[in-house]
N, C-alpha and C positions, 0 to 999 in steps of 0.2 A: 504494500500500500504506500509506503514511504517513497519507494522508487517511482511509483506511478505519479504521485504528487510532485516529485522533483521533475519528472519528465514533463508534466503539464505546465509547471511554472517556467521551465526552460522554453517550451514552445510558445507560451504567451509572451515571454520576453522577446523572443525572436520576431514574433508577429508585430509587436509594438515598435521594435527597432525598424523593421521594414516599412511600416506605415509612416514613421517619421521621415525616413529616407524618400518615400514616395511623394511627400509634400514638395511641390516645386514652386519656386519663386516665379510668379507670373511675368514679372518684368524680365528676369533672367531668361526665362523660356522664350519670350517674345524676341529678345535680343538675339538669342541663338537661332531662332527660326529665320529672322531677317538676315543674319550673317550667312546661313546656309543657302538661302535663296540668292543672295548676292554672289556667293561662291560659284553657283551654277551659271548665273547669267553673265557675270563679269569675269569669270575665270580667276578667282582669287587663289593665291597660294595658301597653304595651311597657316603660315605665319600671318599673312594678311587677314585671313578669316578670324583668327584669334583676336587680332587688334581691332578689327571692325566690330566684332561681337562686343568687345569691351567698350568701344565708343558708343554703340547703341545702348548698352546697359547703363553707362554713366549718364548719358543724356536723358534717357527715359526716367531714370531715378530723379534727376534734377527737375524734369518737367513735373513729375508727380509731386515733388516737394513744393514747387511753386503753386500748383493747383490746390494743394492742401493747406496752403498758408492763408488763413482767414484774415490776416492783417493787410493783405494786398487787395486793392480794388480790381475789378475785372480788366480795366485798362492796364494796370500795372502787371497783372498776370500775363496778359497778351504780349506786352513788351518784353517781359522776362522770357517767355516761351520763344518768342522770335529770336531773341539773343542766343538762347540755348541752341536753336536750330542753326543759326549762322555759325556758331562754334563747332557744331557737329560737322557741318559742311567743310569747314577749314581743316578739321582733323582728318576727315575722310580724304581730302585732297592730298594731305601729307602722306597718307598710307597707300593710296592708289596711284597707278601710273596715269598719265593723261588719257590714254585710250580707255582704261578701266573706268575712270571717272566719267568720261563721256558716255559709256554704256550705262553706268549707274544713273546718270541724268536722264537718259532715254527711258530707262526702266521706270523711273519716277514719273515721267510725263505720261507714259502708257497707263500707269496705275491711276493717275489723276483723271485721265479720259474715261477710264472704266467706272469711276464713281458717279 
């Protein structure tokens, strides 16, 4: 009986640990998905993919912080978000080749038309 209880507690512990690992940060997940999509369309190297994912993650985190800041007016929020987007573009230009950045811009334009 003691062995059965020990086995049960062990299995419960493993289940809880797996459930905690399964919780995904939605911002991190979205950044990863965006980077993978760019990797396919723009032909990123593995190193570029990692850098692009981090850029997307950092900027999305910053946008979320701005949007959650109750002290800012809607106009201030819009200005801050625009600034963050400009910074993201500058960072992407530093990571991508000119040809890759051109493909990225074309990809963005196609997505805008699709909306």
